[in-house]
C-alpha positions as CSV (number, residue, x, y, z in Angstrom):
1,M,-50.3,30.7,6.9
2,D,-47.0,29.4,5.8
3,T,-44.6,31.1,3.1
4,I,-45.9,29.0,0.1
5,E,-49.4,30.1,0.9
6,V,-48.3,33.8,1.2
7,I,-46.5,33.6,-1.9
8,K,-49.5,32.1,-3.8
9,K,-51.8,35.0,-2.2
10,W,-49.4,37.6,-3.4
11,V,-49.0,36.5,-7.1
12,E,-52.1,37.1,-9.0
13,K,-53.4,34.3,-11.6
14,N,-52.0,34.3,-15.1
15,S,-48.9,36.3,-13.7
16,E,-45.3,36.2,-15.6
17,V,-43.1,34.9,-12.9
18,L,-39.4,34.7,-12.7
19,D,-37.8,32.8,-9.5
20,L,-34.2,33.9,-9.1
21,G,-32.2,31.0,-7.4
22,C,-35.1,28.6,-8.1
23,G,-33.8,25.3,-6.7
24,D,-35.6,22.3,-7.8
25,G,-38.5,24.6,-8.8
26,E,-40.8,23.9,-6.2
27,I,-42.3,27.5,-6.1
28,L,-42.5,27.4,-9.8
29,K,-44.5,24.3,-10.0
30,I,-47.1,25.4,-7.6
31,L,-47.5,28.8,-9.1
32,S,-47.8,27.1,-12.8
33,S,-50.6,24.8,-11.8
34,E,-52.3,26.6,-9.0
35,S,-52.1,30.3,-10.5
36,E,-51.8,29.3,-14.1
37,S,-48.8,31.6,-14.1
38,T,-46.1,31.7,-16.8
39,V,-43.1,30.7,-15.0
40,M,-39.2,30.6,-15.4
41,G,-36.3,30.0,-13.2
42,V,-32.8,30.9,-12.9
43,E,-30.4,28.7,-11.0
44,I,-26.7,27.8,-10.9
45,N,-26.7,24.2,-9.6
46,Q,-26.7,21.7,-12.3
47,E,-28.7,19.0,-10.3
48,D,-31.3,21.5,-9.5
49,I,-31.7,22.6,-13.1
50,N,-32.2,18.9,-14.0
51,S,-34.8,18.5,-11.6
52,C,-36.6,21.8,-13.1
53,I,-36.3,20.3,-16.6
54,R,-37.7,17.0,-15.4
55,S,-40.8,18.7,-14.1
56,G,-41.1,20.7,-17.5
57,L,-40.2,24.0,-16.1
58,N,-38.3,26.6,-18.0
59,V,-34.9,27.3,-16.3
60,I,-31.9,28.9,-17.4
61,Q,-28.4,28.4,-16.1
62,Q,-27.1,31.7,-14.6
63,N,-24.9,33.0,-11.8
64,I,-26.8,36.0,-10.3
65,D,-23.8,37.5,-9.1
66,E,-22.5,37.8,-12.6
67,G,-25.5,40.3,-13.4
68,L,-29.0,40.0,-14.7
69,E,-28.7,42.2,-17.9
70,N,-30.4,39.8,-20.1
71,F,-33.7,40.6,-18.4
72,G,-35.4,44.0,-19.2
73,D,-36.8,46.5,-17.0
74,K,-40.4,45.4,-15.7
75,S,-40.2,42.3,-17.8
76,F,-42.0,40.2,-15.4
77,D,-45.0,40.6,-13.1
78,V,-43.4,39.1,-10.2
79,V,-39.7,38.2,-9.5
80,I,-39.1,35.7,-6.6
81,M,-35.8,35.6,-4.7
82,S,-36.5,33.1,-1.6
83,Q,-33.5,32.4,0.7
84,T,-31.2,33.6,-1.8
85,I,-30.0,37.1,-1.2
86,Q,-27.8,35.9,1.7
87,V,-25.7,33.8,-0.6
88,L,-25.0,36.4,-3.3
89,K,-21.6,38.4,-3.3
90,E,-23.4,41.9,-3.8
91,P,-26.8,41.7,-2.2
92,K,-27.8,45.3,-2.7
93,K,-26.8,45.2,-6.2
94,A,-29.1,41.8,-6.6
95,L,-31.7,43.7,-4.8
96,M,-31.8,46.7,-7.1
97,E,-31.9,44.2,-10.2
98,V,-34.8,42.2,-8.8
99,T,-36.9,45.4,-8.3
100,R,-35.8,46.6,-11.9
101,I,-36.8,43.4,-13.4
102,G,-40.4,42.8,-11.5
103,K,-43.2,45.0,-11.4
104,E,-43.3,43.8,-7.9
105,S,-40.6,41.4,-6.3
106,I,-40.9,38.9,-3.3
107,V,-37.9,38.2,-1.2
108,T,-37.4,35.8,1.6
109,I,-34.7,36.0,4.1
110,P,-33.5,34.1,7.1
111,N,-33.3,36.4,10.1
112,F,-29.9,36.2,12.0
113,G,-31.6,38.3,14.7
114,F,-33.8,35.4,15.7
115,L,-33.8,34.6,19.6
116,S,-32.7,31.1,19.3
117,T,-29.9,32.1,17.0
118,R,-28.8,34.8,19.3
119,L,-29.0,32.5,22.3
120,S,-27.3,29.8,20.3
121,L,-24.2,32.0,19.7
122,L,-24.4,33.6,23.0
123,F,-24.2,30.3,25.0
124,S,-22.3,28.1,22.8
125,G,-19.9,30.9,21.7
126,K,-20.1,29.2,18.0
127,M,-22.1,30.3,14.9
128,P,-25.5,28.6,15.4
129,V,-26.9,25.8,13.3
130,T,-30.9,26.3,12.8
131,G,-33.6,25.5,10.8
132,S,-33.1,28.3,8.5
133,L,-29.3,28.3,8.9
134,P,-28.9,24.4,8.4
135,K,-25.1,24.1,7.9
136,N,-22.0,24.9,9.8
137,W,-20.3,28.1,9.3
138,H,-17.6,26.5,7.0
139,E,-20.2,24.7,4.8
140,T,-22.8,27.2,4.4
141,D,-23.2,29.0,1.1
142,N,-24.4,32.1,3.2
143,I,-22.0,35.0,3.0
144,H,-24.2,38.1,3.9
145,L,-26.4,37.2,6.9
146,C,-28.6,40.0,8.0
147,T,-31.6,40.5,10.5
148,I,-35.0,41.9,9.6
149,K,-33.8,45.3,10.7
150,D,-30.7,45.4,8.4
151,F,-32.8,44.3,5.4
152,E,-35.4,47.0,5.9
153,I,-32.7,49.8,6.3
154,L,-31.1,48.7,3.0
155,C,-34.6,48.8,1.3
156,N,-35.0,52.5,3.0
157,E,-31.4,53.5,1.8
158,S,-32.1,52.0,-1.7
159,S,-35.7,53.9,-2.1
160,I,-37.3,50.5,-2.0
161,N,-40.8,50.2,-1.1
162,I,-41.9,47.6,1.1
163,I,-45.6,46.9,0.0
164,E,-46.1,44.2,2.6
165,K,-44.1,41.9,4.9
166,R,-45.0,38.5,6.8
167,F,-43.0,36.9,9.4
168,F,-42.5,33.2,10.1
169,D,-41.4,31.0,13.3
170,S,-39.0,28.2,13.1
171,S,-41.8,25.8,11.9
172,G,-42.3,28.1,8.8
173,N,-45.7,29.6,10.1
174,E,-46.8,33.0,11.0
175,S,-47.2,33.5,14.7
176,L,-48.3,36.2,17.0
177,L,-44.8,36.6,18.6
178,A,-43.2,36.9,15.2
179,K,-45.7,39.5,14.2
180,I,-45.3,41.5,17.8
181,S,-41.5,41.5,17.5
182,P,-40.1,40.2,14.3
183,N,-36.7,40.8,14.7
184,L,-36.6,38.9,17.8
185,F,-39.0,36.2,17.2
186,A,-39.1,35.7,13.4
187,A,-37.0,32.9,11.8
188,T,-37.8,34.0,8.4
189,A,-39.0,37.1,6.9
190,M,-40.8,37.6,3.5
191,Y,-41.4,41.0,1.7
192,K,-43.2,42.2,-1.1
193,I,-41.2,45.2,-2.5
194,S,-40.9,47.5,-5.7
195,Q,-39.2,50.5,-6.9
């Protein structure tokens, strides 16, 4: 099962969904059509906003780092933050806001502890460029890279419940190795969480 299939499974039909850092709206389009959910996106990049609007999606331009006070407590059934938390200035604050706004939240992170990332750093002596970290260190938007262990420790320290978690290999699919030892063999991790 890939990440999109897991998201579709975790979002019940007719849910109200907010996607923070929604990009071009791919996830929102799928949830709107396949799970009949009411969807809204938050994005900062104008090109991505234009793409969402062309697709008929509700999207607002907003910098997540500047706060999410315009959204009430538990105002959405599900809040999604996919491959976004590592680009934010204050990931802990964002995580608290996501779980405040959503009854449940789905967060996807790239795993900097992934074996190929570790080996690339070890043997090349340079910051790795991988499928989940596709840009050179000086071009990337990522400012807070973490491992699966780091993320789970942050959730524990922040009293955030991990309801379910899934781990994916570099092809974006679940694998036995990633399930057995995720911090070493998962390229990305997806969490269903709540306060």
